[in-house]
VOGU-3710 file (C-alpha; in Angstrom, 3 decimals, decimal comma):
1> xxxxxxxxxx> 0,000/0,000/0,000  1,215/3,509/-0,823  -0,136/6,557/1,047  -3,327/4,669/1,808  -3,818/3,442/-1,781  -3,603/-0,196/-2,764  -1,417/-0,771/-5,830  -1,755/-3,671/-8,289  0,987/-3,317/-10,901  -0,411/-4,474/-14,262
11> xxxxxxxxxx> 2,926/-4,928/-16,054  6,162/-5,961/-14,340  8,817/-8,438/-15,471  11,192/-11,198/-14,583  14,509/-10,646/-16,341  15,577/-13,372/-18,729  17,969/-15,845/-17,126  19,148/-19,452/-17,616  16,665/-20,913/-15,141  13,900/-20,026/-17,595
21> xxxxxxxxxx> 14,955/-22,833/-19,924  15,676/-25,538/-17,335  12,439/-27,245/-18,376  13,207/-27,416/-22,094  12,495/-30,844/-23,601  15,582/-32,951/-24,243  15,361/-32,439/-28,009  15,853/-28,681/-27,585  18,229/-28,561/-24,627  21,385/-28,194/-26,712
31> xxxxxxxxxx> 19,775/-25,251/-28,541  19,050/-23,322/-25,345  20,086/-19,645/-25,208  23,665/-19,407/-23,949  25,352/-16,402/-22,291  28,354/-15,148/-24,246  30,848/-12,275/-24,162  32,149/-10,379/-27,193  35,870/-9,981/-26,607  36,198/-7,317/-29,306
41> xxxxxxxxxx> 33,618/-5,048/-27,697  34,938/-1,723/-28,962  32,043/0,639/-29,703  29,370/-1,667/-28,256  29,031/0,089/-24,899  27,159/-2,142/-22,473  26,191/-4,562/-25,229  29,410/-6,578/-25,255  27,551/-9,589/-23,829  24,309/-11,281/-24,781
51> xxxxxxxxxx> 22,418/-14,494/-25,326  23,452/-16,688/-28,247  20,179/-17,915/-29,741  20,047/-19,878/-32,984  23,395/-18,388/-34,080  22,379/-14,774/-33,350  23,303/-12,522/-30,451  20,365/-10,979/-28,590  20,083/-8,208/-27,658  22,422/-6,336/-29,990
61> xxxxxxxxxx> 23,021/-2,633/-30,451  23,921/-2,199/-34,125  22,408/-3,217/-37,446  19,076/-4,761/-38,446  16,966/-5,957/-35,540  18,886/-3,940/-32,960  17,043/-3,656/-29,669  17,556/-3,257/-25,953  16,965/-6,048/-23,435  18,708/-7,393/-20,379
71> xxxxxxxxxx> 22,038/-9,106/-21,002  24,017/-11,607/-18,904  25,761/-8,586/-17,379  22,509/-7,791/-15,560  21,778/-11,220/-14,119  24,928/-13,391/-13,936  27,661/-12,664/-11,412  30,316/-14,280/-13,623  29,473/-11,689/-16,294  29,809/-8,776/-13,887
81> xxxxxxxxxx> 26,332/-8,468/-12,367  26,544/-6,807/-8,962  25,746/-9,253/-6,189  25,946/-6,847/-3,224  23,082/-4,537/-4,025  20,192/-4,667/-1,591  17,543/-3,204/-3,895  16,694/-4,737/-7,266  19,021/-7,641/-6,604  19,724/-10,358/-9,148
91> xxxxxxxxxx> 17,254/-12,617/-7,346  14,562/-9,944/-7,493  15,178/-9,085/-11,149  15,076/-12,695/-12,306  12,508/-13,898/-9,745  14,984/-16,588/-8,736  14,373/-15,226/-5,223  10,666/-14,328/-4,912  11,212/-13,023/-1,383  13,699/-10,468/-2,724
101> xxxxxxxxxx> 11,073/-9,308/-5,235  8,542/-8,958/-2,419  10,988/-6,767/-0,486  11,355/-4,519/-3,536  7,586/-4,384/-3,888  7,237/-3,428/-0,218  9,766/-0,646/-0,737  7,759/0,686/-3,707  4,389/0,262/-1,990  3,127/-2,402/-4,415
111> xxxxxxxxxx> 0,574/-4,889/-3,129  0,712/-7,207/-6,149  2,284/-7,495/-9,598  1,302/-9,115/-12,893  4,486/-10,533/-14,401  5,338/-10,672/-18,088  8,247/-12,076/-20,109  11,196/-10,297/-21,643  10,492/-8,765/-25,039  13,226/-11,036/-26,428
121> xxxxxxxxxx> 10,636/-13,804/-26,465  8,923/-11,966/-29,337  11,553/-13,136/-31,821  13,858/-15,715/-30,283  13,641/-18,167/-33,160  12,007/-18,764/-36,533  11,367/-22,407/-35,566  7,768/-22,733/-34,274  8,567/-25,911/-32,327  11,553/-24,423/-30,533
131> xxxxxxxxxx> 9,628/-21,218/-29,862  6,808/-23,203/-28,262  9,306/-25,136/-26,142  10,906/-21,896/-24,920  7,483/-20,395/-24,158  6,341/-23,422/-22,185  9,621/-23,651/-20,259  9,151/-20,010/-19,284  5,586/-20,714/-18,141  6,717/-23,591/-15,942
141> xxxxxxxxxx> 9,428/-21,451/-14,367  7,121/-18,492/-13,691  4,366/-20,710/-12,384  6,733/-22,305/-9,862  8,263/-19,008/-8,727  4,929/-17,228/-8,301  3,521/-20,156/-6,382  5,952/-19,223/-3,598  3,995/-15,980/-3,055  0,677/-16,554/-4,838
151> xxxxxxxxxx> -1,209/-13,686/-3,217  1,187/-11,048/-4,550  2,945/-12,490/-7,601  0,640/-13,103/-10,557  1,700/-14,019/-14,072  0,653/-14,232/-17,687  1,530/-17,327/-19,709  3,175/-17,159/-23,113  0,855/-18,579/-25,785  2,757/-20,153/-28,732
161> xxxxxxxxxx> 0,622/-19,275/-31,738  2,784/-20,738/-34,501  2,384/-24,383/-33,389  -1,292/-25,266/-32,986  -0,837/-28,477/-30,979  1,590/-26,774/-28,614  -0,784/-23,820/-28,273  -3,590/-26,091/-27,079  -1,285/-27,874/-24,641  0,294/-24,630/-23,400
171> xxxxxxxxxx> -3,120/-23,092/-22,776  -4,229/-26,036/-20,656  -0,893/-26,130/-18,837  -0,711/-22,424/-18,015  -4,184/-22,521/-16,493  -3,231/-25,542/-14,401  -0,092/-23,700/-13,236  -2,119/-20,657/-12,178  -1,723/-18,083/-14,974  -4,167/-15,170/-14,762
181> xxxxxxxxxx> -3,895/-14,280/-18,473  -2,171/-15,237/-21,709  0,354/-13,007/-23,418  1,166/-12,676/-27,121  3,058/-10,104/-29,102  1,721/-7,883/-31,881  1,928/-10,570/-34,554  2,560/-14,297/-34,806  5,777/-13,831/-36,720  4,811/-12,645/-40,201
191> xxxxxxxxxx> 1,095/-13,400/-39,640  -1,436/-11,049/-38,116  -3,227/-12,258/-35,012  -6,426/-12,561/-37,056  -4,892/-14,906/-39,635  -7,426/-17,672/-40,468  -4,845/-20,339/-39,621  -4,969/-19,174/-35,986  -8,753/-19,382/-35,565  -8,733/-22,857/-33,962
201> xxxxxxxxxx> -6,367/-21,512/-31,293  -8,550/-18,460/-30,651  -11,654/-20,664/-30,480  -9,983/-22,738/-27,774  -8,693/-19,614/-26,045  -12,216/-18,189/-25,918  -13,349/-21,266/-24,024  -10,619/-20,646/-21,422  -12,066/-17,157/-20,750  -8,673/-15,693/-19,906
211> xxxxxxxxxx> -7,779/-12,061/-20,657  -5,498/-11,612/-23,654  -2,461/-9,376/-23,190  -0,648/-7,943/-26,205  2,811/-6,890/-25,069  5,424/-4,711/-26,701  7,945/-6,756/-28,657  9,735/-7,012/-31,990  7,474/-9,730/-33,367  7,090/-8,687/-37,025
221> xxxxxxxxxx> 10,332/-9,500/-38,900  10,086/-6,860/-41,679  9,725/-4,066/-39,112  12,626/-5,464/-37,116  14,849/-5,453/-40,170  14,100/-1,789/-40,917  15,825/-0,685/-37,730  19,550/-0,041/-37,542  19,853/1,051/-33,915  18,312/0,537/-30,488
231> xxxxxxxxxx> 16,408/3,789/-31,011  14,917/2,422/-34,245  14,083/-0,777/-32,430  12,184/1,034/-29,701  10,213/3,264/-32,074  9,680/0,969/-35,063  10,276/-2,719/-34,456  8,953/-2,944/-30,902  6,200/-0,304/-30,965  4,421/-0,458/-34,327
241> xxxxxxxxxx> 3,162/-4,043/-33,797  0,603/-2,528/-31,405  -1,189/-1,121/-34,421  -1,022/-4,438/-36,266  -2,520/-6,213/-33,268  -5,253/-3,608/-32,828  -6,192/-3,867/-36,500  -6,351/-7,654/-36,221  -8,413/-7,727/-33,032  -10,763/-4,818/-33,689
251> xxxxxxxxxx> -10,595/-4,252/-37,452  -10,760/-7,917/-38,402  -13,750/-8,682/-36,184  -12,125/-10,808/-33,485  -14,190/-8,856/-30,944  -17,307/-9,746/-32,935  -16,380/-13,420/-33,036  -15,386/-13,613/-29,361  -17,937/-11,551/-27,471  -16,383/-12,111/-24,021
261> xxxxxxxxxx> -12,792/-11,410/-25,031  -10,951/-8,746/-23,009  -7,687/-7,406/-24,402  -4,940/-5,335/-22,779  -2,182/-3,521/-24,666  0,922/-3,210/-22,520  4,084/-1,102/-22,725  3,196/0,522/-26,048  2,161/3,772/-24,368  -1,243/5,186/-25,262
271> xxxxxxxxxx> -0,748/7,757/-28,019  -1,024/5,217/-30,829  -4,650/4,315/-30,063  -5,896/7,848/-30,786  -4,482/7,637/-34,291  -5,823/4,131/-34,915  -9,368/4,820/-33,732  -9,578/8,037/-35,721  -8,067/6,561/-38,883  -10,063/3,344/-38,813
281> xxxxxxxxxx> -13,342/5,142/-38,142  -12,534/7,589/-40,938  -12,370/4,804/-43,523  -14,927/2,367/-42,100  -18,104/3,974/-43,581  -16,401/4,441/-46,923  -15,189/0,857/-47,116  -18,584/-0,459/-46,010  -19,970/0,964/-49,214  -20,852/4,581/-48,481
291> xxxxxxxxxx> -18,672/5,748/-51,346  -19,709/9,163/-52,756  -19,778/7,735/-56,267  -21,773/4,645/-55,314  -18,881/2,265/-55,859  -19,306/-1,290/-54,610  -16,573/-2,223/-52,118  -15,379/-5,848/-51,963  -15,343/-7,652/-48,587  -17,564/-5,003/-46,996
301> xxxxxxxxxx> -19,417/-7,734/-45,080  -16,152/-8,712/-43,356  -15,638/-5,287/-41,785  -16,427/-4,529/-38,125  -20,136/-4,300/-37,356  -19,803/-1,290/-35,044  -17,701/1,830/-35,087  -14,160/1,478/-33,787  -14,953/3,990/-31,055  -17,838/1,765/-29,928
311> xxxxxxxxxx> -15,466/-1,175/-29,584  -12,926/0,705/-27,499  -15,729/2,016/-25,292  -17,275/-1,432/-24,834  -15,291/-2,181/-21,670  -13,227/-4,872/-23,393  -10,114/-2,853/-24,290  -7,531/-1,924/-21,642  -4,456/0,263/-22,123  -1,417/0,681/-19,883
321> xxxxxxxxxx> -0,441/4,354/-19,927  2,675/6,069/-18,635  2,409/7,632/-15,173  3,243/11,095/-16,535  1,147/10,816/-19,708  -0,131/14,301/-20,508  -2,953/12,777/-22,591  -4,331/10,680/-19,748  -7,635/12,559/-19,590  -8,048/12,119/-23,339
331> xxxxxxxxxx> -7,509/8,398/-22,844  -10,142/8,398/-20,092  -12,515/10,007/-22,567  -11,736/7,492/-25,295  -11,808/4,131/-23,489  -13,199/5,106/-20,090  -11,350/5,692/-16,830  -12,202/2,124/-15,732  -9,921/0,668/-18,403  -6,594/2,465/-18,026
341> xxxxxxxxxx> -3,923/0,444/-16,225  -0,942/1,338/-14,051  2,355/-0,384/-14,845  5,835/-0,010/-13,391  7,759/-2,087/-15,967  10,018/-3,027/-13,034  12,877/-3,985/-13,240  13,479/-2,897/-16,840  15,726/0,066/-17,505  12,886/2,331/-18,646
351> xxxxxxxxxx> 10,773/1,316/-15,648  10,422/3,841/-12,834  10,316/2,741/-9,260  8,342/5,860/-8,332  5,705/5,509/-11,080  2,888/4,918/-8,575  4,048/7,912/-6,566  4,000/10,028/-9,740  0,332/9,173/-10,172  -0,439/10,067/-6,568
361> xxxxxxxxxx> 1,352/13,405/-6,949  -0,634/14,415/-10,038  -2,949/17,321/-9,217  -5,135/16,738/-12,295  -6,476/13,369/-11,101  -9,209/12,835/-8,547  -8,766/10,370/-5,702  -11,281/8,083/-7,391  -9,304/8,159/-10,644  -6,062/7,444/-8,798
371> xxxxxxxxxx> -7,654/4,489/-7,025  -8,940/3,089/-10,289  -5,583/3,517/-12,007  -3,511/2,018/-9,242  -5,690/-0,934/-8,282  -9,317/-1,237/-9,328  -8,786/-1,397/-13,093  -6,148/-4,120/-12,847  -8,555/-6,107/-10,673  -11,285/-5,521/-13,247
381> xxxxx> -9,091/-7,206/-15,880  -7,233/-9,910/-13,950  -9,321/-10,445/-10,829  -8,454/-9,829/-7,181  -4,880/-10,712/-6,182
//
């Protein structure tokens, strides 16, 4: 609790570490990510170490697909990770020591956290089978760690979309292990989330009645390849998939097909949704057939039944905004103040330990709005801790 307010963090993380692939099946064990150091590290700054995955180094700072993520230097003592620090220790960052994470949460005034994977999981491998194995190994690790403090540590299970059999099995397994939601990235590789080949998975997912979380990540290969720097990666490769996912879920009628589906968009910020709602609603009447020259539009029957604004105001779309977002009141007006989430992104580098305090110190929010942001809305999506 912080200044009398309960706080349920909707988006925190466990930093990637070797324990996350301890449960890989034997056939994939030799292909596990391995920590490596670049001995010729001139000009690489802090990115002279990484995870060797399928012959590529992740994260990397230069060239196509460059992005930021935690490296072995953050989590392995033999690579230089500091072992003496009391706050945000290795055990807390990785969740290897759940009690250390709870101490950090107490320090920040957080009652509970929803935990999500590293963005590296968005593009670890082009092999659907290996990807599914990595996802399910992560789920088993997180399920076991959170079970040590189940009232405060909640988690979202990775759903492998590119291997249908594994998706079905992973969905059943994550529920059995206690996941409160499933997490995907903006695309399933080079396919949109609405691709017809994925419908059997979404049909099964609908029966599970879990919330769906779309998390920031470099999931769409062509966008990843456009970037040449970490800055490009943040702005292009990792951020633009939010719009692809929103188009798939709202524009391609997934919300019509799955009437109980609730979807959260996490770590993308909130500015993008104003553009998407406005742009999609601008073209929707035209492409339904209301062309000024009476032109017949193909596939008009496959377009959303309602306006895009109606969908985002239906209570089924949730957005995690930044604590200092100057457009927060506009977001309240667009999706409703019951559907904006608080997230710390702890312990990632761009996360802010005082994010909840920033919300409490805002003079433009009422106490009711602060309470909803910090706790009630996360409960509305994921249930009580």
